[in-house]
C-alpha positions, 0 to 999 in steps of 0.5 A, a space after each residue: 240318264 247319265 250313260 254316255 251314248 256312243 254310236 258306231 257304224 255297223 261295219 266298224 262294230 263288226 270289225 275292230 271298233 266295237 272291241 276297243 269300246 267294249 275293252 274301254 267299258 270293261 276297264 272303266 266300269 265306273 263310266 256307264 256306256 250305251 253303245 248303238 250300232 247303225 248306219 252313219 246317216 242315222 248316227 249323225 241324226 242321233 247326234 243332232 237330236 241329242 240321242 247320242 253323245 259321241 259317234 264315229 261315222 262316215 263324213 262325206 264332207 270335210 266340214 261337219 258340225 261337231 267334227 273333232 277328228 277325221 281320217 281317210 279309209 281305203 275302199 276296195 272292191 271285193 268278191 268271193 275268194 274264187 270269183 273270176 267272173 267276167 260278167 259284162 253286167 256287174 252284180 253288186 251287193 250293196 247297202 240300201 240307197 243313201 249308203 256312201 259305199 253304194 254311192 262310190 261303187 255306182 259312181 265309179 262304175 258309171 264313170 268308167 262306163 261299166 254296166 251294173 245291177 243291184 243283185 243284193 241290197 240290205 241293211 245288215 252288215 253281216 248279211 252283206 258279208 254273207 252275200 259277198 262270201 257266197 259269191 252272190 255279187 261284188 261289193 266295196 268295203 273298207 280295206 280292213 273289213 275284207 275277210 279271208 273268204 274274199 279277195 280284193 279286185 283291182 284295176 287289173 281285174 277291170 274295176 275302177 279305183 274307188 274314192 276313199 271314205 272320210 271317217 270322223 269322230 264327232 261329239 257335242 263339246 258342251 255335252 261331253 266334259 
């Protein structure tokens, strides 16, 4: 198969990156593309196994094999727009265990000695957004993923600062020429 297989994280695909890749595909129809949307851990595994050629994914460390370019994304606490909850136990909306957003939320809350519980855990980006927008709980997203139905929660709202995410563009140089 001569398709170029591109892996994109689910939150990026729903936001802006999928539009860019699809526009590229439409403008360059002679280049056969196969786009896969999944969580970053699975995209890294796909690149390792030669199931993917190029990925954009979360890179928790500065040094990662096949990393070509990296940048930092701001991560923010979010809740439904009208949320004013002062609940002493923070209900979290999170991806499944192993997700970097989830790790950052739990680490920040534990470090600030705030009580929390997982109120909703899922693997689909759209279902997480729906849970946040419906007021089921509070979560963390990249700042550009915040929708008009959400508000950003700050230190003034009682939420600790979240660590930025390192995002990377990775490909195996010998496979892409």
